[in-house]
Each structure stands twice: as C-alpha cells, then as structure tokens.
N, C-alpha and C positions, 0 to 999 in steps of 0.2 A: 437962753431960750433956744436960739436956732441948732444949738450946738446939740440942747436937751432932747430935740427934734428932730434931726437927724438918724442921734443914738436910737430914738422910739423907733421909727420907720427902719431902720439899720433892725434890731431885731426884731418886728415884727417879719419883717423880709425873709430873714435867717429860720424863723418857726416856720413860719409856711410851708418855705420849700425844704424843711424839713419832715414837718409833717405832710407834705406834697410826696415826697419822699417816699417816706415813708409808707405812703399809702398808696402807690406804686408797684411796691419789692413782697415777695410773697417766699416764702422756702418752704420747704418740705418733701416727706418720703417718697416714692415713686415704682412703684410693682408694676410687672406687665407678665406678658405673652411673648414670644417672635416667634416664628414662623418662618424657618430657613429655609431657602433652593439656592444653588451653588450652579450658579451661570455657565456652561461653554461653548468656544467657539474656537476657532481655530482650524487647522488641518487631522486633526483626533477626535472630531469632536465628537462624529457619531461613534464610536467606543466607546463613550463614553453617556453615562445619562444618573438624573438626582434628582427625588425626589423631592415634596416638603414634608420637612419632620417640628415638632415643637417645641421650642425652648421656651425661658426667661431669664427674665434681669433686673431688676433694683435698685435702687440708691435713693442721689438724694440731687431735687432740682428745687433751679432759684433759677423766677421771670421778676423782671422789669417792665413795667406799663406805664409811655405818656400817660399823663392824666388827662383826658375831653378827650384825649385821640385814637384811642383802640389801640396805638401801634406795640411794638415791645417787641422783648427780647428772651427769649432760655437758654438755660445754661446746665448740662446733668450731667454727671459724677457715679456713670454705672458697671455694674458686674451684670456682665450677660450671655450666661452657656445656651451656644446653639449646637445644634446637629443636624445632621443629609445624611440620607441615603446614598450613598451613589451602585449603580449595576454598573458590572464593568465583563469584559467576555475574558472566559478560562479561555489557555494556554489548548483544553478541550474541547471548547463550539460553546461551552456550556456558560449560562446568565450568573455573574458571581452578584453577592450583592456584601457591605462595607458596610460600618455606620463610621463617621464622620464627628469627632467629639471638636467642638473649642471653646474658651474659655474667654473674656475680654474685658480689659476695660474698655472704655465705652465710654466715649464727649459727642453727645449733640451741642452744637452753637445752631440756636436756630432762631429768622427771624417772624411776630405773632401780632398777628391782625383779629379783636376781636369787635364782634357786630355788638352794636347795641340795639336793644330790644325795646317797643315801645312798652308801657306801663313790665315786664318780669324782666327785664332788664338787669335787675338786682338780685332774682333771681335764680337767671336762665340767660348764656352768652356761649353764643358756635364761636367759632375759631378756629382758621386756619392758619397751619402754620410753614416754613421750610424753612431749610439750612443744608452744610456740609456734616459729617458731621464721621471720627476718624475714634480708630483700633486697633486697642493695642494686642496682642493673643500676647496667654499666658502660656509656657512649654514650648517645645519646639517639636513634639513631635504631633497630630492630629489622626492619628485613625489610619487611614488606608494614604489619603493621599496628605501632603506637604505643605500649606501656604505660609505664603510670607507676614512677616509678626506683627506688618503696622498695614490697617486698612480702611483705605479712604471710600469715606459712599454721600449720595446727597438725599435728603429727607424732605418730605411731600408728604403733608394728613392734613387732620382737620379733628375735630373735636368739639364736647360739650362743658362750661363751665357752670357749676350748680353752683346756688351762697357765694358765688365770688369763692370759692374753698375750694373746694373737690372739682377736679377737669380729667373726663374720665376720653381719652384722646386713642387716634384708630391711624396709621399713619405707612407708609412702603420705603424704602432708603434699599436706592439705584448700586448699586456696588460701584467706583468708578476707577480705582486701580486695579491691572491687574497684580492676582495672586497667588497664583501656580509659583513654586519653585520646581517640583520633577512632577510628571503623572506615575512613574512605577508602570506607564504600558511603552514595552518594547523602548524602556531609555530613552525615553521621548526626551527633551528637555522642550522648558521653557514658551522656546518662539512654536513648538509647535501647536500648542494650546492653548487657550483665556480659559481664565477662572475669574468672573465676576460672583462677588457674596454678597446675593438682593434677598433679600426680607422682610414682611412684615412685621406690625409691631403694634398689639394695643397692654397700653397702659392706665392707670389710675391716678393721680397725686392730691397728697393733699398741702395747699397753702398756705400756713398760719403767719 
C-alpha cells in the first residue's frame, strides 16, 4: 500500500511538473525591423559618418518562464538584414556616400521579467529583457567597409504581451566588440578607428 501511494505521488508530481514546464514554455515565429547605425571612434572618426538605415529580421524564438515568478529567459535564431549609409571625404574634398549592406545569422539570449497586472494580467503583461547577442555575418565584403564576421552586442528592451501569446517588443543593441577590419581611408588599419554596430529593433512574435 505504501509503495502504491508513493508511486501515485511520484506520478502526480511528474505530471504536475510536465504541465508546469509546458505552461511556461512557448515557441513561435518572430519578425521585425531594425534601424542600424555604425558608431565610429578613434583617430579617424572625424573623417567618417554613418546615418540610420532600416533593415529587417525574422526567424524563430523560444521562451521559458518560471510559473508564478514572472522571471524567465528567451533565445532566438534569426536572419537579420542590416543597412547603413556611410559618408566619407573624397580626394577632391567632396563628401561621398556609400551604402553598407550586411546579412547576419543572429542569436540573442535574454533574461526576461514579466510584470503581472491585476485584473488584466491574462490579457496584457508588460515585460523587460536584457542579455547578450552574437551575430555571424554572411560573406566577406559588405559594401564600402569591411567588418568582422563575428559581432557581439548587449540587448536592452521592453515589450507588451497580449493574451499570453502575442509579444510586441522594442529594444536597443549596444555593440561590444570593435568590428572594423580596415577602413579604406588613407590605408588606415584597425587601430586607427573603432567601429561598433549599434541598432534599434522592433519585433512581433507569436508564441504557441
């Protein structure tokens, strides 16, 4: 009899754990827009300028939230297309423009906190998130500037979740590593300039 009770308790705990895990897990498609600007610093930064250009991203995202705590994490596997417009001085003294196009395989990993609201909590839940992201560039050349294949960033953002499935988020990524290989300006080397890949992202996801 004791063995039977223990077995029933074990099965009950296992089932509750599985249901809880499933209830806290979601996966689904994500699409979004990004607004990218290359940030320059260093001895040659005064000779270069970059303006925001719009790109897009899309892929799949997954999240797991701890039941009753509002704390969890998400990870995404995304394709990201980014563009920047670079202004550089020409030998004649004029200002030339060049469009920089880059395509990435992007993996962000975030710690997320959802805020439980009274009454409307099952319909609307604000959330905040932060965490690292790594982007792997496709191809070797990206327009006028050549940047490194692996680019690290740190994400910080906010969002709203509707009816426990739809997530609308907005965030900013701070570039961490210097992504410049060479600048093409006066045959400068990487030490002459630092380039950080910073961008805004607006995303829409549906989690099943």
